[in-house]
C-alpha positions as CSV (number, residue, x, y, z in Angstrom):
1,M,85.2,-0.3,4.8
2,S,83.0,2.7,4.5
3,D,84.4,6.1,3.8
4,P,83.3,8.5,6.6
5,D,83.3,11.4,4.1
6,L,80.3,9.9,2.2
7,P,77.0,11.5,2.6
8,V,74.6,9.2,4.5
9,Y,70.7,9.8,5.0
10,R,70.2,9.6,8.7
11,G,66.3,9.9,8.6
12,A,63.7,7.2,8.6
13,G,63.1,5.5,5.2
14,P,59.7,4.8,3.4
15,S,59.9,1.1,4.6
16,E,60.3,2.0,8.3
17,L,57.1,2.3,10.4
18,R,58.6,4.8,12.8
19,D,58.3,7.3,10.1
20,P,55.1,9.6,11.0
21,L,54.3,9.7,7.1
22,V,54.3,6.0,6.7
23,R,52.3,5.5,9.7
24,Q,49.8,7.9,8.4
25,E,49.5,6.3,5.0
26,L,49.3,2.8,6.5
27,K,46.3,4.1,8.7
28,R,44.6,5.4,5.7
29,A,45.2,2.3,3.8
30,S,43.9,0.1,6.5
31,V,40.8,2.0,6.8
32,W,40.1,1.4,2.9
33,L,41.2,-2.2,3.0
34,G,38.9,-2.7,6.1
35,L,36.0,-1.1,4.5
36,A,36.5,-3.4,1.3
37,A,36.8,-6.4,3.4
38,A,33.6,-5.7,5.4
39,M,31.6,-5.0,2.1
40,A,33.1,-8.5,0.8
41,L,32.1,-10.2,3.9
42,V,28.6,-8.6,3.7
43,V,28.2,-10.0,0.2
44,L,29.4,-13.4,1.1
45,L,27.5,-13.7,4.4
46,I,24.2,-12.1,3.2
47,Q,22.3,-15.4,3.8
48,P,23.3,-15.9,7.4
49,L,22.8,-12.1,8.1
50,L,19.1,-12.4,6.6
51,I,18.6,-15.5,9.0
52,I,19.8,-13.5,11.9
53,F,17.6,-10.5,11.1
54,G,14.6,-12.8,10.6
55,G,15.4,-14.2,14.2
56,L,15.2,-10.5,15.4
57,V,12.0,-9.9,13.5
58,F,10.5,-13.1,15.2
59,A,11.9,-11.9,18.6
60,S,10.2,-8.7,18.0
61,M,6.8,-10.6,17.5
62,L,7.4,-12.6,20.7
63,D,8.5,-9.5,22.7
64,G,5.5,-7.6,21.6
65,G,3.3,-10.4,22.7
66,V,5.0,-10.6,26.2
67,R,4.6,-6.9,26.7
68,L,0.8,-7.0,25.8
69,L,0.3,-9.9,28.1
70,G,2.1,-8.0,30.7
71,R,-0.8,-5.5,30.8
72,V,-3.1,-8.0,32.2
73,L,-0.8,-10.4,33.8
74,P,1.7,-9.0,36.3
75,I,4.0,-11.9,36.4
76,G,7.6,-12.5,35.5
77,R,8.6,-12.1,31.8
78,G,10.0,-15.7,31.6
79,W,6.4,-17.1,32.3
80,R,4.7,-14.6,29.9
81,L,7.0,-15.7,27.1
82,L,6.4,-19.3,28.0
83,I,2.4,-18.5,27.8
84,V,3.1,-16.6,24.4
85,V,5.0,-19.6,23.0
86,V,2.5,-22.3,24.2
87,L,-0.4,-20.3,22.8
88,T,1.4,-19.8,19.5
89,I,2.2,-23.5,19.1
90,G,-1.4,-24.3,20.2
91,F,-2.9,-22.1,17.7
92,I,-0.6,-23.6,15.0
93,A,-1.3,-27.1,15.9
94,G,-5.1,-26.6,16.5
95,T,-5.3,-25.0,13.1
96,V,-3.4,-28.0,11.3
97,Y,-5.5,-30.5,13.1
98,L,-8.9,-29.0,12.4
99,T,-8.1,-28.0,8.7
100,G,-4.9,-30.1,7.8
101,V,-6.9,-32.6,5.6
102,Q,-9.0,-30.0,4.1
103,V,-6.2,-27.8,3.3
104,A,-4.1,-30.7,2.0
105,D,-6.9,-31.7,-0.5
106,Q,-7.5,-28.1,-1.6
107,F,-3.7,-27.6,-2.2
108,A,-3.9,-30.5,-4.7
109,Q,-7.0,-29.0,-6.3
110,L,-5.4,-25.5,-6.5
111,R,-2.4,-26.9,-8.3
112,A,-4.5,-28.7,-10.9
113,T,-6.8,-25.6,-11.2
114,L,-3.8,-23.3,-11.8
115,E,-2.3,-25.6,-14.4
116,I,-5.6,-25.8,-16.2
117,Q,-6.4,-22.0,-16.2
118,G,-2.6,-21.3,-17.1
119,A,-3.0,-23.7,-20.3
120,K,-6.1,-22.0,-21.3
121,L,-4.5,-18.6,-20.9
122,V,-1.6,-19.6,-22.9
123,G,-3.8,-21.1,-25.5
124,W,-5.9,-18.1,-25.9
125,A,-2.8,-15.9,-26.0
126,S,-1.3,-18.1,-28.8
127,E,-4.5,-18.1,-30.8
128,H,-4.7,-14.4,-30.9
129,G,-0.8,-13.7,-31.7
130,F,0.3,-12.6,-28.4
131,M,2.6,-15.6,-27.7
132,P,4.5,-18.2,-29.7
133,G,2.8,-21.4,-30.8
134,R,2.1,-24.2,-28.7
135,A,5.2,-26.2,-29.7
136,D,7.4,-23.1,-28.9
137,V,5.6,-22.4,-25.6
138,N,6.2,-26.2,-24.5
139,S,9.9,-25.7,-25.4
140,I,10.3,-22.6,-23.3
141,V,8.5,-24.1,-20.5
142,Q,10.7,-27.1,-20.5
143,Q,13.9,-24.9,-20.6
144,G,12.5,-22.8,-17.9
145,L,11.9,-25.9,-15.6
146,G,15.3,-27.3,-16.7
147,S,17.0,-24.0,-15.3
148,F,15.9,-24.9,-11.9
149,G,17.8,-28.1,-11.7
150,R,16.9,-31.7,-10.8
151,L,14.9,-33.1,-8.1
152,T,18.0,-33.4,-5.7
153,S,18.5,-29.7,-6.0
154,F,14.9,-29.1,-5.1
155,V,15.2,-31.3,-2.2
156,S,18.3,-29.5,-0.9
157,S,16.5,-26.2,-1.4
158,A,13.5,-27.2,0.7
159,V,15.7,-28.8,3.4
160,G,17.9,-25.5,3.5
161,A,14.7,-23.5,3.8
162,A,13.5,-25.6,6.8
163,A,16.7,-25.3,8.3
164,S,16.7,-21.5,7.8
165,L,13.3,-21.4,9.4
166,L,14.3,-23.5,12.3
167,M,17.3,-21.2,13.0
168,V,15.1,-18.0,12.8
169,L,12.7,-19.4,15.3
170,V,15.8,-20.5,17.6
171,I,17.4,-17.2,17.3
172,G,14.1,-15.4,18.0
173,L,13.3,-17.3,21.1
174,F,16.9,-16.9,22.4
175,V,16.7,-13.2,21.9
176,A,13.3,-12.8,23.3
177,M,14.3,-14.5,26.4
178,E,16.8,-12.1,27.3
179,P,16.7,-9.0,25.2
180,R,18.7,-6.7,27.4
181,L,21.8,-9.0,27.3
182,Y,21.9,-8.6,23.6
183,E,21.3,-5.0,23.7
184,R,24.3,-4.4,26.1
185,G,26.4,-6.8,23.7
186,L,25.5,-4.2,20.7
187,Q,26.4,-1.4,23.0
188,W,29.8,-2.9,23.9
189,L,30.9,-2.9,20.3
190,V,30.5,1.1,19.9
191,P,32.8,3.6,21.6
192,S,32.0,4.4,25.3
193,D,31.2,8.1,24.6
194,M,28.6,7.1,22.0
195,R,26.8,4.3,23.8
196,G,24.2,6.6,25.3
197,E,22.9,7.7,21.8
198,F,23.3,4.3,20.4
199,A,21.2,2.9,23.3
200,I,18.4,5.3,22.5
201,T,18.5,4.4,18.7
202,I,18.4,0.6,19.6
203,D,15.3,1.2,21.8
204,R,13.5,3.2,19.2
205,M,14.3,0.6,16.6
206,A,12.8,-2.1,18.7
207,Y,9.7,-0.1,19.5
208,T,9.1,0.7,15.9
209,M,9.5,-3.0,15.0
210,R,7.1,-4.1,17.5
211,R,4.6,-1.7,16.3
212,L,5.1,-2.5,12.6
213,L,4.8,-6.2,13.2
214,A,1.8,-5.7,15.3
215,G,-0.1,-3.9,12.4
216,R,1.0,-6.5,9.9
217,L,-0.4,-9.5,12.1
218,L,-3.7,-7.5,12.8
219,G,-3.8,-6.9,8.8
220,M,-3.0,-10.6,8.0
221,L,-5.8,-11.7,10.4
222,V,-8.4,-9.3,9.0
223,E,-7.7,-9.9,5.3
224,G,-7.4,-13.7,5.8
225,V,-10.8,-13.9,7.6
226,L,-12.6,-11.6,5.3
227,I,-11.5,-13.4,2.1
228,W,-12.4,-16.8,3.5
229,I,-16.0,-15.6,4.5
230,M,-16.8,-13.8,1.3
231,L,-15.5,-16.7,-1.0
232,M,-17.4,-19.2,0.9
233,L,-20.6,-17.1,0.6
234,G,-20.0,-16.7,-2.9
235,G,-19.5,-20.5,-3.6
236,V,-15.7,-20.2,-4.7
237,P,-13.9,-23.5,-4.4
238,M,-11.0,-23.8,-1.9
239,A,-12.3,-20.7,-0.1
240,L,-10.4,-21.8,3.3
241,L,-7.1,-22.4,1.4
242,L,-7.3,-19.1,-0.2
243,G,-8.1,-17.4,3.0
244,I,-5.1,-18.9,4.7
245,L,-2.8,-17.9,1.6
246,A,-4.3,-14.5,1.5
247,G,-3.6,-13.9,5.2
248,I,0.0,-15.2,4.9
249,L,0.6,-13.1,1.8
250,A,-0.6,-10.1,3.4
251,F,2.7,-9.9,5.5
252,I,4.2,-8.5,2.2
253,P,2.1,-5.5,1.2
254,N,1.4,-4.6,-2.3
255,I,3.0,-7.8,-4.0
256,G,1.2,-10.3,-1.8
257,A,-2.1,-8.6,-2.7
258,I,-1.4,-9.0,-6.5
259,V,-0.4,-12.7,-6.0
260,T,-3.7,-13.2,-3.8
261,G,-5.8,-11.7,-6.6
262,V,-4.5,-13.8,-9.2
263,L,-5.0,-17.0,-7.3
264,M,-8.6,-16.0,-6.4
265,V,-9.6,-15.0,-9.9
266,A,-7.9,-18.2,-11.5
267,V,-9.9,-20.4,-9.0
268,G,-13.1,-18.3,-9.4
269,F,-13.4,-18.6,-13.1
270,S,-12.6,-22.3,-13.0
271,A,-15.9,-22.8,-11.2
272,G,-17.8,-20.6,-13.6
273,I,-18.3,-17.1,-15.2
274,N,-20.2,-15.8,-12.2
275,T,-18.0,-17.4,-9.6
276,G,-15.1,-15.6,-11.3
277,Y,-17.0,-12.3,-11.2
278,W,-17.5,-12.9,-7.5
279,A,-13.9,-13.5,-6.8
280,I,-13.1,-10.3,-8.4
281,F,-15.7,-8.5,-6.6
282,T,-14.3,-10.0,-3.3
283,Y,-10.8,-9.1,-4.2
284,F,-11.6,-5.4,-4.8
285,L,-14.1,-5.1,-1.8
286,V,-11.5,-6.7,0.9
287,Q,-8.4,-4.8,-0.7
288,N,-10.5,-1.4,-0.5
289,F,-11.5,-2.1,3.0
290,D,-8.0,-3.0,4.1
291,G,-6.7,-0.1,2.3
292,Y,-9.0,2.7,3.3
293,V,-10.1,1.3,6.9
294,V,-7.7,-1.2,8.3
295,I,-4.3,0.1,7.0
296,P,-4.9,3.9,7.9
297,M,-6.1,2.8,11.4
298,V,-2.9,0.5,11.7
299,A,-0.6,3.1,10.1
300,R,-1.9,6.0,12.5
301,R,-0.7,3.8,15.5
302,T,2.4,1.9,14.1
303,V,4.8,2.8,11.3
304,D,3.8,5.2,8.4
305,M,5.8,4.3,5.4
306,P,5.1,5.6,1.8
307,P,3.5,3.0,-0.5
308,A,6.1,3.9,-3.4
309,L,9.0,3.4,-0.8
310,T,7.6,0.1,0.3
311,L,7.1,-1.3,-3.2
312,S,10.5,-0.1,-4.3
313,S,12.4,-1.8,-1.2
314,Q,10.3,-5.0,-1.9
315,I,11.5,-5.0,-5.6
316,L,15.1,-4.4,-4.5
317,A,15.3,-6.9,-1.8
318,S,13.5,-9.5,-3.9
319,T,16.1,-9.1,-6.6
320,L,19.1,-8.9,-4.3
321,F,18.0,-11.3,-1.6
322,G,15.3,-13.5,-3.1
323,V,11.9,-14.4,-1.3
324,F,13.5,-14.2,2.1
325,G,14.6,-10.7,1.4
326,L,11.3,-9.8,0.1
327,A,9.4,-10.9,3.3
328,L,12.0,-8.9,5.4
329,A,11.9,-5.7,3.1
330,D,9.5,-3.8,5.2
331,P,11.4,-4.4,8.6
332,M,14.7,-3.4,7.1
333,V,13.3,-0.3,5.6
334,A,11.7,0.7,8.8
335,M,14.9,0.2,10.7
336,I,16.8,2.2,8.2
337,K,14.1,5.1,8.4
338,V,14.5,5.1,12.3
339,A,18.3,5.2,11.9
340,L,18.1,8.1,9.4
341,E,15.7,9.9,11.4
342,R,17.9,9.6,14.5
343,E,20.8,10.7,12.7
344,S,18.9,13.9,11.5
345,E,18.0,14.5,15.2
346,L,21.5,14.4,16.4
347,A,22.7,16.5,13.6
348,E,20.2,19.3,14.3
349,R,21.2,19.6,18.1
350,G,24.9,19.2,17.2
351,G,25.4,15.7,18.5
352,K,24.7,16.6,22.2
353,A,24.3,13.4,24.1
354,D,21.0,12.7,25.8
355,G,22.7,10.1,28.2
356,V,21.7,6.4,28.7
357,P,17.9,5.9,28.7
358,D,16.1,4.2,31.5
359,D,15.0,0.5,30.7
360,P,11.2,0.7,29.8
361,P,9.0,-1.7,31.6
362,A,9.2,-5.4,30.5
């Protein structure tokens, strides 16, 4: 039986949620815990997030083609998208049908040529003391190949890459069919008083993405065709394959050009000294033309990003996310650039809302 004269604390205790101090501390802790959980989820789900972002990049390509076609064909968006998809599939199928056998043969020749040229380079470096002896080199190569796993892991990686590519295409196609639907969904995730500014930011990001990818596709076409023609005129073997690879690798600025140059020079010198010199001349000629003529013209009308920023982002993305991240480094940086510019614009005018923008013509 309690003594009524004993002092009893009548206020809320530290374990009671009705205490304002406890509620405030719980709110602070929930913010930090939520931030930590979000960072952990991003790390765990980085590959699916990259696939989704790759789908958005592909959707931007399709959307750019639909908008471009809309300038000459005043028909519905769905019909224009169907025309773009059919033309894309027809172009790929026609290219494979016309050059499939030749390219397949040249791939086998390219692999054998690179193995021979690599063995010659290793032998020359070993003879001049730049590398360990041949036995040590063979052991290093065997250890390096063993670190990549067995054939089953390679097959699983190839199947995973094909499945990822398929998901990118499917996501991009669905987003390109109804882009406004997904834009409204993103706007629903932010507070209502911020949706006007968020809509403007999303619209600018999409516009920047379309221009960036249009410039990339134009550069890929120009570089691939020029290298194919120049190598064919110089008698360099596998000119068509090297042109196709150069066009594909041109999607990744700087690093793609380096890989293209290595392949061209290796194949050129496999056919003779003069052919090797012609491959070097072709590489520098095309790269200079691309760097001083094509890229400035494209950058003036698309997205102007500093080369050092582009290369740094590619190095970081390839280290963190692999080859997929390397291919998507430029679009990611472009989106971050637009977001930062938008944030700076809002800060300069004190965060005053512009209102919800009108939908641009499809």
